[in-house]
C-alpha positions as CSV (number, residue, x, y, z in Angstrom):
1,X,0.0,0.0,0.0
2,X,1.2,3.5,-0.9
3,X,1.9,6.1,1.7
4,X,-0.9,8.1,0.0
5,X,-3.6,5.5,0.1
6,X,-6.1,6.8,2.6
7,X,-3.5,7.9,5.1
8,X,-4.5,7.0,8.6
9,X,-2.8,10.1,9.9
10,X,-2.1,13.5,8.3
11,X,1.2,13.4,6.5
12,X,4.0,15.9,7.0
13,X,5.6,17.0,3.7
14,X,8.9,18.7,4.4
15,X,9.9,21.4,2.0
16,X,13.4,20.9,0.5
17,X,14.0,23.9,-1.8
18,X,17.3,23.5,-3.7
19,X,17.2,27.1,-5.0
20,X,19.6,29.8,-4.0
21,X,16.7,32.4,-3.9
22,X,14.0,30.6,-1.9
23,X,12.0,33.0,0.3
24,X,12.7,30.9,3.4
25,X,15.8,28.6,3.7
26,X,16.9,27.2,0.3
27,X,19.9,29.4,0.1
28,X,21.3,27.8,3.2
29,X,22.2,24.7,1.1
30,X,24.4,26.6,-1.3
31,X,28.1,27.4,-1.1
32,X,29.8,29.6,-3.7
33,X,26.8,29.3,-5.9
34,X,26.7,25.5,-5.9
35,X,24.4,23.1,-4.1
36,X,26.3,21.7,-1.1
37,X,25.3,18.1,-0.8
38,X,26.7,17.6,2.7
39,X,24.6,20.5,4.0
40,X,21.7,19.1,2.1
41,X,22.0,15.6,3.7
42,X,22.4,17.1,7.2
43,X,19.2,19.0,6.7
44,X,17.4,16.0,5.4
45,X,18.5,14.0,8.4
46,X,17.1,16.6,10.7
47,X,13.8,16.6,8.7
48,X,13.5,12.9,8.9
49,X,14.4,12.6,12.6
50,X,11.8,15.2,13.4
51,X,9.0,13.3,11.7
52,X,8.9,14.1,8.0
53,X,6.8,11.6,6.1
54,X,8.0,12.7,2.7
55,X,10.2,15.4,1.1
56,X,9.1,17.9,-1.5
57,X,12.1,18.7,-3.6
58,X,11.9,21.8,-5.9
59,X,14.5,23.5,-8.0
60,X,12.6,26.6,-9.2
61,X,11.6,29.3,-6.7
62,X,7.9,30.2,-6.9
63,X,8.0,33.0,-4.3
64,X,6.3,36.2,-5.4
65,X,8.4,38.0,-8.0
66,X,10.5,35.0,-8.7
67,X,12.2,34.7,-12.2
68,X,11.9,31.4,-14.1
69,X,14.9,29.2,-14.4
70,X,16.2,27.2,-17.4
71,X,15.2,23.6,-17.8
72,X,18.9,22.6,-17.5
73,X,19.4,24.5,-14.3
74,X,16.2,23.0,-12.7
75,X,17.3,19.6,-13.8
76,X,20.7,19.9,-12.3
77,X,19.4,21.2,-9.0
78,X,16.6,18.7,-8.5
79,X,18.3,15.5,-9.8
80,X,21.5,16.3,-7.8
81,X,19.3,16.6,-4.7
82,X,17.2,13.5,-5.4
83,X,20.2,11.3,-6.1
84,X,21.9,12.6,-2.9
85,X,18.9,11.9,-0.8
86,X,18.3,8.5,-2.4
87,X,21.9,7.5,-1.6
88,X,21.3,8.0,2.1
89,X,17.6,7.9,3.0
90,X,14.6,5.7,2.2
91,X,12.1,8.6,2.7
92,X,9.5,9.1,-0.2
93,X,10.2,12.1,-2.4
94,X,7.7,14.4,-4.0
95,X,9.0,16.3,-7.0
96,X,7.9,20.0,-7.0
97,X,8.1,20.9,-10.7
98,X,6.0,22.2,-13.6
99,X,8.5,21.1,-16.3
100,X,7.8,17.8,-18.3
101,X,11.4,17.0,-18.8
102,X,12.2,17.4,-15.1
103,X,9.2,15.2,-14.3
104,X,10.4,12.5,-16.6
105,X,13.9,12.4,-15.0
106,X,12.3,12.4,-11.5
107,X,10.1,9.5,-12.4
108,X,13.1,7.6,-13.7
109,X,14.7,8.2,-10.3
110,X,11.7,6.8,-8.3
111,X,9.9,9.9,-7.0
112,X,6.6,9.0,-5.3
113,X,4.5,12.1,-6.2
114,X,4.4,14.9,-8.7
115,X,3.5,18.3,-7.2
116,X,2.9,21.1,-9.7
117,X,2.0,24.7,-8.8
118,X,1.0,25.3,-12.4
119,X,-1.4,22.4,-12.4
120,X,0.3,20.5,-15.3
121,X,-0.3,23.3,-17.8
122,X,3.2,23.6,-19.2
123,X,3.9,21.9,-22.5
124,X,4.0,18.1,-22.1
125,X,3.4,18.1,-18.4
126,X,-0.2,16.8,-18.6
127,X,0.8,13.7,-20.6
128,X,3.8,12.9,-18.5
129,X,1.8,13.2,-15.3
130,X,-1.2,11.1,-16.5
131,X,1.1,8.3,-17.7
132,X,3.2,8.2,-14.5
133,X,0.5,6.5,-12.4
134,X,1.8,8.5,-9.5
135,X,-0.2,10.6,-7.0
136,X,-0.5,14.0,-8.6
137,X,-1.1,17.4,-6.8
138,X,-2.7,20.2,-8.8
139,X,-2.5,23.7,-7.3
140,X,-4.4,26.9,-8.0
141,X,-2.5,30.0,-9.1
142,X,-3.4,33.0,-11.2
143,X,-0.7,34.3,-13.5
144,X,3.0,33.5,-12.8
145,X,5.1,33.8,-9.6
146,X,6.6,37.0,-11.1
147,X,3.1,38.6,-11.5
148,X,0.7,36.7,-9.2
149,X,0.6,39.2,-6.3
150,X,-0.2,42.2,-8.5
151,X,-3.8,43.0,-7.5
152,X,-5.4,39.5,-7.4
153,X,-9.2,39.8,-7.6
154,X,-12.0,37.2,-7.2
155,X,-15.8,37.4,-7.1
156,X,-15.8,34.2,-4.8
157,X,-12.3,32.9,-4.2
158,X,-13.5,29.5,-2.9
159,X,-15.8,28.9,-5.8
160,X,-13.2,30.0,-8.4
161,X,-10.5,27.9,-6.9
162,X,-12.9,24.9,-6.7
163,X,-13.9,25.4,-10.4
164,X,-10.2,25.6,-11.5
165,X,-9.1,22.5,-9.6
166,X,-12.1,20.4,-10.9
167,X,-11.4,21.5,-14.4
168,X,-7.7,20.6,-14.3
169,X,-8.6,17.2,-12.7
170,X,-11.0,16.5,-15.5
171,X,-8.2,17.3,-18.0
172,X,-5.9,14.9,-16.2
173,X,-8.5,12.1,-16.0
174,X,-9.2,12.6,-19.7
175,X,-5.5,12.2,-20.4
176,X,-5.5,8.9,-18.6
177,X,-4.8,9.7,-14.9
178,X,-6.7,7.9,-12.2
179,X,-9.0,10.3,-10.4
180,X,-8.1,8.6,-7.1
181,X,-4.5,9.7,-7.6
182,X,-5.3,13.4,-7.8
183,X,-4.8,15.8,-4.8
184,X,-5.9,19.4,-4.6
185,X,-3.9,22.3,-3.3
186,X,-5.8,25.6,-3.0
187,X,-2.6,27.6,-3.4
188,X,-2.4,29.7,-0.3
189,X,-0.3,32.9,-1.1
190,X,-0.4,32.3,-4.8
191,X,-2.3,35.3,-6.3
192,X,-4.2,35.7,-3.0
193,X,-4.6,38.5,-0.5
194,X,-4.9,37.8,3.2
195,X,-8.7,38.0,2.9
196,X,-8.6,35.5,0.1
197,X,-6.4,33.2,2.1
198,X,-8.6,33.3,5.1
199,X,-11.7,32.6,3.0
200,X,-9.9,29.6,1.5
201,X,-8.8,28.3,4.9
202,X,-12.4,28.3,6.1
203,X,-13.6,27.0,2.8
204,X,-11.3,23.9,2.9
205,X,-14.2,21.5,3.8
206,X,-15.9,22.4,0.5
207,X,-12.8,21.5,-1.5
208,X,-12.2,18.4,0.6
209,X,-15.5,17.0,-0.7
210,X,-13.9,16.6,-4.1
211,X,-10.3,15.3,-3.4
212,X,-7.7,14.8,-0.6
213,X,-6.1,18.2,0.2
214,X,-2.5,19.2,0.4
215,X,-2.0,22.5,2.1
216,X,1.0,24.8,2.2
217,X,0.9,27.9,4.4
218,X,4.3,27.5,6.2
219,X,6.0,30.9,6.9
220,X,4.0,32.6,4.2
221,X,3.1,36.3,4.1
222,X,-0.4,35.5,5.4
223,X,1.1,34.2,8.7
224,X,3.3,37.3,8.9
225,X,0.4,39.7,8.2
226,X,-1.6,38.1,11.0
227,X,1.2,37.7,13.6
228,X,3.3,40.7,12.5
229,X,6.4,38.5,12.5
230,X,9.3,38.1,10.0
231,X,9.8,34.9,8.0
232,X,12.1,33.3,10.6
233,X,9.7,34.0,13.4
234,X,6.6,32.3,11.9
235,X,7.1,28.8,13.2
236,X,4.3,29.0,15.8
237,X,1.9,30.8,13.5
238,X,2.6,28.2,10.8
239,X,1.8,25.3,13.1
240,X,-1.4,27.0,14.2
241,X,-2.8,27.6,10.7
242,X,-1.7,24.0,9.8
243,X,-3.7,22.7,12.7
244,X,-6.7,24.7,11.5
245,X,-6.2,23.2,8.1
246,X,-6.3,19.7,9.6
247,X,-9.6,20.5,11.4
248,X,-11.0,21.5,8.0
249,X,-9.9,18.4,6.1
250,X,-6.3,18.7,5.0
251,X,-4.4,15.4,4.7
252,X,-0.9,16.6,3.9
253,X,0.7,19.7,5.4
254,X,3.6,21.1,3.4
255,X,6.0,22.8,5.9
256,X,9.4,24.1,6.6
257,X,9.5,23.3,10.3
258,X,8.7,19.6,10.8
259,X,9.0,19.4,14.6
260,X,6.3,22.0,15.4
261,X,4.1,20.5,12.8
262,X,4.5,17.0,14.3
263,X,3.3,18.4,17.6
264,X,0.3,20.0,15.9
265,X,-0.5,16.7,14.2
266,X,-0.2,14.7,17.4
267,X,-2.5,17.1,19.3
268,X,-5.0,16.8,16.4
269,X,-4.8,13.0,16.4
270,X,-5.2,12.8,20.2
271,X,-8.3,15.1,20.2
272,X,-9.8,13.2,17.2
273,X,-9.2,9.8,18.9
274,X,-10.8,11.2,22.1
275,X,-13.8,12.5,20.2
276,X,-14.3,9.3,18.4
277,X,-14.2,7.2,21.6
278,X,-17.0,9.3,23.2
């Protein structure tokens, strides 16, 4: 049975950005402009020890304002990281990419999931994803990372995100993917204001009726706007919004800080178990 088949507990997906310009911590893994595999492996060991169920490896920054990278650069970053992790650890790997060629190479190296912030809309991505037979996560975003936070507008953000995700899932199923393999990510912080993000957080049960949910709010601007804290001070706020997401149906939390998320998951499980026994 796959890790993703009706998980009995919420899964913790640890973010492993192998980009020098990540908004949070990716640059810490670089020395003189190159990925430092020893630092990478030390970081992965810490993530696994603290309770990561899987790693999400990405080689293209999608922070607001980020510039795209070349296919060759993304390939070099992600495959170097995947091979290094595979040489030392048995932890499942999700590949965070929108590029068909990168997906193909990741699949050949045994990744366990494809996670695409562009919902498999780049050339060739849909076909590669559908043929992979892997769990697939489609995310909602308007525009591109470079432009997405320029005045995003919605009439009804939950309804529009729902409509987009259902439409992309239909495309994947038509291309040959199994509907049971498809996860939804509402795309917190991707072309969303704080008000949009809060509406989506409270609207998660509606989205959860359609598909299992993967949610990523870790250290994002929404947490900073609420708590008035800088990126490196958002661990507690991130764990709290993650806990709220669990209450509203999230099955995977995509996070930077695994230890605090593990605590949130354990409290959620204890309370759920207690409620179910009474």
